[in-house]
Backbone as ProteinMPNN parsed JSONL, in Angstrom:
{"seq_chain_A": "MNYTSESAITLQDNRIAASVILTVCLFGFFCNLSVILLMRTAPSLANSFGVLAFSQAIADCGHQAIFAFYVVPLLLFEFKFFKEPALMRRIGHNIVIFYQVCGYSHVCTSFNRFSPTWFTKVFS", "coords_chain_A": {"N_chain_A": [[43.686, -66.845, -22.686], [40.186, -67.585, -21.039], [37.213, -67.964, -21.722], [34.531, -69.347, -21.241], [31.464, -69.643, -19.216], [31.723, -70.417, -16.947], [34.434, -69.101, -15.761], [35.361, -66.908, -13.109], [34.551, -64.358, -11.653], [36.252, -61.256, -11.932], [37.377, -58.496, -9.224], [38.564, -56.402, -10.94], [37.353, -56.739, -13.685], [34.312, -56.279, -12.553], [35.265, -53.432, -11.749], [35.597, -52.115, -14.498], [33.122, -52.122, -16.015], [31.736, -50.911, -13.759], [33.044, -48.705, -14.1], [32.597, -48.269, -17.025], [29.145, -48.075, -16.695], [28.49, -45.468, -14.938], [29.735, -43.808, -16.434], [27.827, -43.614, -18.708], [25.712, -43.61, -17.433], [25.842, -41.276, -15.667], [26.468, -39.45, -18.064], [23.928, -39.318, -19.497], [22.198, -38.648, -17.273], [22.716, -35.925, -16.883], [22.186, -34.954, -18.909], [19.12, -35.168, -19.434], [18.692, -34.157, -17.441], [19.001, -31.51, -18.416], [17.788, -31.427, -20.409], [14.674, -31.442, -18.635], [15.424, -28.676, -17.362], [15.156, -27.187, -19.514], [12.689, -27.543, -20.446], [11.335, -26.611, -18.806], [11.343, -23.955, -19.057], [11.205, -23.371, -21.542], [8.437, -21.605, -23.778], [7.279, -22.187, -25.815], [7.19, -25.055, -25.55], [5.602, -25.972, -24.399], [2.848, -27.862, -24.561], [0.884, -30.624, -25.189], [3.163, -32.559, -26.382], [5.553, -31.402, -25.366], [4.427, -31.962, -22.498], [4.661, -34.752, -22.205], [7.157, -35.25, -23.42], [9.036, -34.505, -20.961], [8.007, -36.051, -18.841], [8.978, -38.317, -19.535], [11.997, -37.485, -19.793], [12.225, -37.254, -16.723], [11.705, -39.588, -16.128], [13.65, -41.14, -17.143], [16.23, -40.131, -15.5], [15.244, -40.696, -13.271], [16.126, -43.707, -13.755], [18.353, -43.65, -14.719], [19.93, -42.045, -12.016], [19.381, -44.156, -9.922], [21.204, -46.566, -11.55], [23.228, -45.383, -11.284], [24.256, -44.184, -8.793], [23.024, -46.601, -7.193], [24.355, -49.019, -8.275], [26.389, -48.811, -8.77], [27.956, -48.321, -7.011], [27.132, -50.828, -6.102], [28.489, -53.041, -7.576], [30.992, -52.001, -6.829], [32.205, -51.757, -4.106], [31.943, -53.549, -1.539], [29.019, -53.234, 0.614], [27.271, -54.03, 2.997], [24.344, -53.121, 3.489], [23.865, -52.429, 1.199], [22.547, -55.003, -0.125], [20.683, -56.084, 1.024], [17.927, -58.398, 1.059], [15.247, -56.901, 0.758], [15.713, -54.169, 0.498], [16.657, -54.783, -1.955], [14.953, -55.55, -3.724], [12.955, -53.038, -3.427], [14.418, -51.25, -4.966], [15.096, -52.437, -7.318], [12.091, -52.63, -7.642], [11.421, -50.12, -8.522], [13.018, -49.306, -10.536], [11.97, -51.297, -12.793], [9.626, -49.296, -12.491], [10.327, -46.959, -13.412], [11.154, -47.603, -16.229], [8.932, -48.664, -17.204], [7.499, -46.334, -17.348], [9.112, -44.902, -18.78], [8.791, -46.337, -21.352], [6.184, -46.354, -21.852], [5.834, -43.4, -22.109], [6.861, -43.085, -24.636], [4.975, -44.363, -26.547], [3.069, -42.523, -26.082], [3.732, -40.19, -27.22], [4.406, -41.292, -29.21], [2.02, -41.76, -29.993], [0.817, -39.179, -29.994], [2.403, -37.873, -32.431], [1.341, -39.679, -34.482], [-1.207, -38.821, -34.42], [-2.055, -36.139, -35.902], [-1.205, -36.689, -38.285], [-2.743, -38.788, -39.905], [-5.019, -38.749, -39.124], [-6.394, -35.752, -40.499], [-8.752, -34.816, -40.899], [-9.972, -34.026, -38.55], [-7.978, -32.404, -36.657], [-7.764, -30.41, -38.398]], "CA_chain_A": [[42.373, -66.224, -21.606], [38.779, -68.685, -21.138], [35.975, -67.387, -21.856], [33.591, -70.086, -20.522], [30.506, -69.23, -18.328], [32.681, -71.119, -15.706], [35.275, -68.286, -15.534], [35.405, -66.302, -12.668], [34.056, -62.374, -12.38], [36.992, -60.575, -11.121], [37.33, -57.195, -8.936], [38.768, -55.954, -12.155], [36.055, -57.277, -14.363], [33.156, -55.056, -11.844], [35.757, -52.249, -11.941], [35.581, -52.046, -15.717], [31.875, -52.272, -15.5], [30.872, -49.792, -12.907], [33.257, -47.547, -14.71], [31.313, -47.806, -17.965], [27.965, -47.329, -16.735], [29.216, -44.675, -14.518], [29.887, -42.91, -17.581], [26.941, -43.711, -19.247], [24.609, -42.812, -16.519], [25.902, -39.786, -15.378], [26.121, -38.41, -18.63], [22.608, -39.606, -19.078], [21.296, -38.0, -16.39], [22.87, -34.321, -16.675], [21.28, -34.992, -20.571], [18.75, -35.516, -19.505], [18.275, -33.144, -16.548], [19.208, -30.027, -18.959], [15.936, -31.314, -20.816], [14.052, -30.954, -18.072], [15.114, -27.371, -17.258], [14.942, -26.553, -20.734], [11.752, -27.774, -21.259], [10.355, -25.644, -17.609], [11.72, -22.569, -19.215], [10.676, -23.065, -23.126], [6.885, -22.067, -23.279], [6.812, -23.693, -27.21], [6.839, -26.669, -24.973], [4.017, -25.855, -22.774], [1.698, -27.88, -25.142], [0.921, -32.173, -24.778], [4.249, -33.007, -26.596], [6.49, -30.974, -24.041], [4.433, -32.742, -21.511], [5.048, -36.258, -22.45], [8.8, -35.528, -22.909], [9.193, -33.712, -19.998], [7.316, -37.287, -18.43], [9.975, -39.485, -20.192], [13.115, -36.741, -19.087], [12.124, -37.372, -15.517], [11.643, -41.097, -15.949], [14.841, -41.398, -17.47], [16.345, -39.545, -15.146], [15.439, -41.859, -11.927], [16.162, -44.812, -13.894], [19.43, -43.48, -14.562], [20.313, -41.971, -11.038], [19.486, -45.528, -9.579], [21.77, -46.999, -11.961], [24.722, -44.763, -10.847], [23.967, -44.226, -7.331], [23.055, -48.054, -6.339], [24.539, -50.338, -9.237], [28.006, -49.241, -8.882], [28.986, -48.898, -5.972], [27.011, -52.212, -5.373], [29.665, -53.518, -8.252], [32.458, -51.283, -6.398], [32.229, -52.037, -2.232], [31.049, -54.257, -0.844], [28.422, -52.19, 1.083], [26.081, -55.177, 3.484], [23.389, -52.964, 3.242], [23.152, -52.29, -0.227], [22.841, -56.27, -0.475], [19.429, -56.371, 1.735], [16.933, -57.981, 0.055], [14.591, -56.149, 1.259], [16.429, -52.848, -0.119], [16.889, -54.523, -3.579], [13.276, -55.618, -4.204], [12.312, -51.629, -3.905], [14.926, -50.552, -6.188], [14.455, -53.526, -8.44], [10.511, -52.379, -8.688], [11.622, -48.402, -8.915], [13.48, -49.72, -11.654], [11.114, -51.702, -13.629], [8.24, -48.521, -12.663], [10.652, -46.185, -14.57], [11.279, -48.103, -17.257], [7.924, -48.894, -17.64], [6.685, -44.869, -17.438], [9.52, -44.482, -20.006], [8.002, -47.216, -22.524], [4.279, -45.385, -22.231], [5.72, -42.068, -22.962], [7.095, -43.313, -25.894], [3.976, -44.396, -26.87], [1.858, -41.801, -26.404], [4.676, -39.464, -27.571], [4.302, -41.606, -30.856], [0.44, -41.544, -30.864], [0.857, -37.423, -30.585], [2.401, -37.662, -33.437], [0.735, -39.718, -35.828], [-2.81, -38.628, -34.898], [-2.738, -35.328, -36.416], [-0.661, -36.903, -39.557], [-3.118, -39.542, -40.222], [-6.172, -38.054, -38.829], [-6.456, -34.646, -40.66], [-10.148, -33.686, -40.813], [-9.716, -33.599, -36.941], [-6.976, -31.827, -36.655], [-7.381, -29.179, -39.641]], "C_chain_A": [[41.144, -67.412, -22.045], [37.9, -67.976, -20.955], [34.68, -68.267, -21.75], [32.85, -69.012, -19.419], [31.335, -69.8, -16.876], [33.421, -70.1, -15.098], [34.676, -67.193, -14.461], [35.097, -64.767, -12.57], [35.537, -62.434, -11.465], [36.81, -59.394, -10.444], [37.762, -56.015, -10.398], [37.896, -56.063, -13.168], [35.025, -56.222, -13.815], [33.858, -53.534, -11.879], [35.226, -51.584, -13.236], [34.223, -51.343, -16.268], [31.223, -51.208, -15.395], [31.68, -48.574, -13.683], [32.267, -46.376, -16.397], [29.471, -46.946, -17.848], [28.132, -46.134, -15.875], [29.156, -43.495, -15.35], [28.773, -42.561, -18.227], [26.159, -42.4, -18.717], [24.773, -41.348, -16.096], [25.833, -38.962, -16.658], [24.589, -38.445, -19.029], [21.446, -38.324, -18.747], [21.475, -36.479, -15.8], [22.468, -33.896, -18.026], [20.086, -34.463, -20.368], [17.73, -34.424, -18.518], [18.442, -31.605, -17.204], [17.802, -29.859, -19.595], [15.24, -30.668, -20.113], [13.77, -29.129, -17.62], [14.945, -26.324, -18.344], [13.582, -26.571, -20.937], [10.334, -26.701, -19.996], [10.231, -24.495, -18.532], [11.36, -21.88, -20.777], [9.06, -22.733, -23.108], [6.752, -22.752, -25.057], [6.899, -24.551, -26.59], [5.678, -26.601, -23.888], [2.868, -26.878, -24.406], [1.722, -29.774, -24.559], [2.169, -32.876, -25.317], [5.107, -32.625, -25.327], [6.036, -31.782, -22.642], [5.139, -34.343, -21.123], [6.428, -36.316, -22.6], [8.895, -35.223, -21.955], [9.108, -35.62, -18.81], [8.754, -38.203, -18.34], [11.119, -38.747, -19.84], [13.158, -37.303, -17.689], [11.974, -38.737, -15.748], [13.031, -41.914, -16.419], [16.174, -40.818, -16.375], [16.596, -40.254, -13.721], [16.015, -42.994, -12.589], [18.203, -44.535, -14.016], [20.338, -43.073, -12.773], [20.447, -43.759, -10.099], [20.624, -46.127, -10.046], [23.531, -46.387, -10.907], [25.219, -44.366, -9.366], [24.093, -45.85, -6.25], [23.963, -48.777, -7.403], [26.026, -50.287, -8.957], [28.121, -49.176, -7.916], [28.563, -50.411, -5.498], [28.323, -52.922, -5.917], [31.371, -53.05, -7.362], [33.149, -51.729, -4.985], [31.479, -52.829, -2.019], [30.213, -53.645, 0.708], [27.096, -53.502, 1.767], [24.491, -54.676, 3.347], [22.609, -52.607, 1.757], [22.872, -54.018, -0.814], [21.369, -56.861, 0.421], [18.507, -56.725, 1.284], [15.307, -57.198, -0.165], [14.247, -54.579, 0.076], [15.742, -53.0, -2.117], [15.785, -54.992, -4.078], [12.783, -54.329, -4.645], [13.549, -51.099, -4.453], [14.697, -51.586, -7.449], [13.134, -53.085, -8.912], [10.811, -50.547, -9.376], [12.204, -48.5, -10.302], [12.616, -49.875, -13.09], [9.769, -50.202, -13.584], [9.18, -47.372, -13.538], [10.576, -46.577, -15.545], [10.259, -48.471, -17.859], [7.035, -47.05, -18.009], [7.66, -44.31, -18.649], [8.844, -44.972, -21.637], [6.802, -46.212, -22.898], [4.891, -43.965, -22.567], [6.095, -42.169, -23.894], [5.767, -43.685, -26.654], [3.034, -43.152, -26.844], [2.317, -40.483, -27.32], [4.427, -40.445, -28.981], [2.971, -41.198, -31.273], [0.19, -40.017, -31.111], [1.469, -37.318, -31.897], [2.356, -37.744, -34.361], [-0.686, -39.613, -35.623], [-2.93, -37.314, -35.75], [-2.05, -36.054, -37.871], [-1.781, -38.021, -40.762], [-5.007, -39.131, -39.995], [-6.527, -36.444, -39.717], [-7.188, -33.734, -40.527], [-10.171, -33.528, -39.378], [-9.254, -32.391, -36.938], [-6.823, -30.324, -37.511], [-8.562, -27.601, -38.666]], "O_chain_A": [[41.151, -68.009, -23.122], [37.807, -67.301, -19.93], [33.688, -67.757, -22.27], [33.328, -67.991, -18.924], [31.249, -69.179, -15.816], [33.236, -69.994, -13.886], [33.646, -66.595, -14.772], [35.451, -64.029, -13.489], [35.873, -63.277, -10.633], [35.858, -58.833, -10.987], [37.165, -54.965, -10.635], [37.711, -54.926, -13.602], [34.82, -55.258, -14.553], [33.143, -52.541, -12.015], [34.487, -50.603, -13.144], [34.21, -50.251, -16.836], [30.489, -50.607, -16.179], [31.065, -47.529, -13.898], [31.817, -45.274, -16.712], [28.888, -46.011, -18.396], [27.501, -45.351, -16.586], [28.644, -42.417, -15.048], [28.547, -41.365, -18.413], [25.977, -41.223, -19.03], [23.931, -40.457, -16.203], [25.26, -37.874, -16.593], [24.009, -37.381, -18.81], [20.593, -37.619, -19.287], [20.893, -35.92, -14.87], [22.391, -32.707, -18.332], [19.786, -33.415, -20.94], [16.578, -34.032, -18.704], [18.056, -30.62, -16.574], [16.99, -28.936, -19.539], [14.941, -29.514, -20.419], [12.723, -28.487, -17.54], [14.705, -25.12, -18.25], [13.131, -25.646, -21.612], [9.178, -26.319, -20.177], [9.112, -24.058, -18.799], [11.259, -20.714, -21.161], [8.353, -23.514, -22.473], [6.105, -23.771, -25.3], [6.496, -25.445, -27.333], [5.205, -27.161, -22.899], [2.221, -26.145, -25.153], [2.479, -30.136, -23.658], [2.375, -33.935, -24.723], [5.319, -33.418, -24.409], [6.859, -32.188, -21.821], [5.8, -34.812, -20.196], [7.042, -37.237, -22.063], [8.807, -36.356, -21.482], [10.071, -36.118, -18.228], [9.365, -38.614, -17.353], [11.747, -39.619, -19.239], [14.208, -37.885, -17.42], [12.682, -39.062, -14.795], [13.344, -43.059, -16.091], [17.252, -41.315, -16.699], [17.677, -40.39, -13.147], [16.691, -43.541, -11.717], [19.063, -45.2, -13.438], [21.267, -43.794, -12.411], [21.502, -44.309, -9.78], [21.384, -46.395, -9.116], [24.421, -46.903, -10.23], [26.381, -44.285, -8.97], [24.74, -46.156, -5.248], [24.547, -49.503, -6.599], [26.778, -51.26, -8.897], [28.55, -50.248, -7.489], [29.267, -51.115, -4.773], [29.165, -53.357, -5.132], [32.455, -53.634, -7.356], [34.342, -51.983, -4.817], [30.291, -52.789, -2.337], [30.824, -53.652, 1.777], [26.138, -53.813, 1.06], [23.559, -55.457, 3.157], [21.44, -52.543, 1.375], [23.03, -54.188, -2.023], [21.1, -58.062, 0.393], [17.775, -55.824, 0.877], [14.566, -57.093, -1.142], [13.332, -54.156, -0.63], [15.111, -52.331, -2.936], [15.709, -54.7, -5.272], [12.296, -54.166, -5.764], [13.498, -49.911, -4.135], [14.064, -51.264, -8.455], [12.836, -53.055, -10.106], [10.434, -50.039, -10.431], [11.807, -47.721, -11.168], [12.526, -49.114, -14.053], [9.042, -50.081, -14.57], [8.549, -46.883, -14.475], [9.759, -45.934, -16.204], [10.374, -48.681, -19.066], [6.146, -46.838, -18.833], [7.236, -43.448, -19.419], [8.545, -44.307, -22.629], [6.595, -45.537, -23.906], [4.274, -43.368, -23.45], [5.77, -41.184, -24.557], [5.651, -42.963, -27.644], [2.258, -42.976, -27.783], [1.517, -39.843, -28.001], [4.22, -39.699, -29.938], [2.644, -40.599, -32.297], [-0.431, -39.575, -32.078], [0.899, -36.479, -32.595], [2.755, -36.979, -35.238], [-1.45, -40.162, -36.417], [-3.968, -37.286, -36.411], [-2.808, -35.725, -38.783], [-1.683, -38.06, -41.989], [-5.928, -39.323, -40.788], [-7.367, -35.956, -38.961], [-7.008, -32.548, -40.254], [-10.576, -32.39, -39.137], [-9.936, -31.392, -37.171], [-6.015, -29.418, -37.308], [-8.624, -26.478, -39.167]]}, "name": "protein", "num_of_chains": 1, "seq": "MNYTSESAITLQDNRIAASVILTVCLFGFFCNLSVILLMRTAPSLANSFGVLAFSQAIADCGHQAIFAFYVVPLLLFEFKFFKEPALMRRIGHNIVIFYQVCGYSHVCTSFNRFSPTWFTKVFS"}
C-alpha cells in the first residue's frame, strides 16, 4: 500500500473518518448536554465555577454539533449546498468562536481555582 501524500482519498477513507468523528462528537455532545442539565438543577454549582463550567459545556456542545451535523455529512454525501463558500466561511467562523470560548473558559476556570490558593488573605 502506498502511504505517500499523493495517494487519493477514497470514499472508504471518508466513511471511516466520518464514523469516527460522528461517534466521538455524539458522545461528547450528549455528555456535555447532560452536564448542562445537571448544572441548571444543582444548587451547589450556583457560583462562579458553575457559570464558567456551564459556558464551557455550551461551547463544547456547539463545537461538537457543528462537526457532527456539518462535517460528517460533508464527508459522506455530495451536498452542493454544504460546499458553498459563504456557508463554509460562516461555519468555520462559528467553529473558531466556539473553540475560543472554550479556551477562554479554561483560562478563567484555572484563574478561578488559582486565586484562592495563592491569595489566601483576600479570600479568608
